[in-house]
C-alpha positions as CSV (number, residue, x, y, z in Angstrom):
1,M,90.2,104.8,61.3
2,R,87.1,102.3,62.6
3,L,86.0,100.0,60.0
4,R,83.2,99.1,60.7
5,N,80.3,96.2,58.8
6,S,77.6,96.4,56.1
7,D,75.1,96.5,60.2
8,G,77.3,99.0,61.8
9,A,79.3,96.7,63.8
10,P,83.0,97.7,63.8
11,V,85.8,95.1,62.4
12,D,89.4,94.9,63.2
13,P,91.0,96.5,60.5
14,V,94.3,94.0,60.9
15,P,93.1,91.4,58.6
16,F,92.2,93.6,55.8
17,Y,95.7,96.2,56.3
18,V,97.7,92.3,55.7
19,V,96.0,92.1,52.8
20,A,95.8,95.2,51.4
21,A,100.3,95.8,52.1
22,T,100.8,92.4,50.8
23,A,98.6,93.2,47.8
24,F,100.3,96.4,47.1
25,L,104.3,94.5,47.9
26,V,103.1,91.7,44.6
27,C,101.9,93.7,42.7
28,F,105.0,96.3,42.6
29,A,107.8,94.4,43.5
30,F,106.5,91.7,40.3
31,G,104.2,93.6,38.3
32,P,106.6,95.5,36.1
33,L,108.9,93.4,35.6
34,Y,107.0,90.6,34.4
35,G,104.9,93.2,32.6
36,M,108.1,94.0,31.1
37,A,108.9,90.9,30.6
38,V,106.5,89.8,28.1
39,G,106.7,93.3,26.0
40,A,105.0,95.6,27.9
41,S,106.8,99.0,28.3
42,L,107.5,99.9,32.1
43,T,104.7,102.7,32.0
44,L,102.0,99.9,31.1
45,A,103.5,97.4,33.7
46,L,103.3,99.6,36.6
47,V,99.1,100.9,35.4
48,G,98.0,97.1,34.9
49,S,100.1,96.6,38.1
50,G,98.2,99.2,39.8
51,L,95.0,98.7,38.6
52,V,95.2,94.6,39.8
53,F,96.3,96.1,43.2
54,V,93.6,98.5,43.4
55,G,90.5,95.1,42.7
56,T,92.6,93.2,45.0
57,T,91.9,95.7,47.7
58,V,88.2,96.0,46.9
59,G,87.9,92.3,46.9
60,A,89.7,92.0,50.2
61,Y,87.3,95.3,52.0
62,H,84.5,94.1,50.5
63,R,85.4,90.1,52.4
64,L,87.1,91.3,55.1
65,V,85.4,94.5,55.7
66,R,82.2,94.7,54.9
67,Q,80.7,90.9,55.1
68,H,82.5,90.0,58.5
69,N,80.5,88.8,60.7
70,P,81.8,88.6,64.6
71,E,79.2,86.9,65.3
72,G,78.8,84.4,63.1
73,P,80.2,80.2,62.9
74,R,83.9,80.2,63.6
75,A,85.3,76.7,62.3
76,P,87.7,74.5,64.6
77,A,91.3,75.2,64.9
78,E,92.8,72.6,62.9
79,V,90.2,73.4,60.0
80,R,91.5,77.4,60.3
81,L,94.6,76.3,60.3
82,R,95.1,73.7,57.6
83,N,93.1,76.3,55.6
84,I,95.7,78.3,56.4
85,L,98.8,75.9,55.5
86,Y,97.2,75.6,51.8
87,A,97.2,79.3,51.3
88,A,100.9,79.3,52.0
89,A,101.2,77.1,49.7
90,V,99.4,78.6,47.3
91,L,101.4,81.8,47.4
92,V,104.3,79.8,47.4
93,G,103.8,78.8,44.2
94,L,101.9,82.3,42.5
95,M,105.6,83.3,43.3
96,L,106.9,80.4,42.0
97,L,105.0,81.2,38.8
98,L,105.4,84.9,39.6
99,A,109.7,84.5,39.8
100,L,109.9,82.6,36.4
101,P,109.5,85.5,33.3
102,L,112.5,86.6,35.5
103,L,114.5,83.7,34.9
């Protein structure tokens, strides 16, 4: 499937696919268990996880495909690396927070 931004220019699909796959894994690995830990039924927990996954995927598509500007200004490598490290730290913190009810 050829992904194109809002201007019709081709976009690399890999970042979108990675974010969508990661969202699926996180939502369905933690969502049902977390939902059931707070008292929701399995069905409600699965539906909630699915809704969060769909919302995350739609947001990722909008940000990484529709708004992508392949010719836009790029940040220096040091800034991009720092942002990746910050994002990794936030994700680790989020995973720890999501694991609290399971302990």
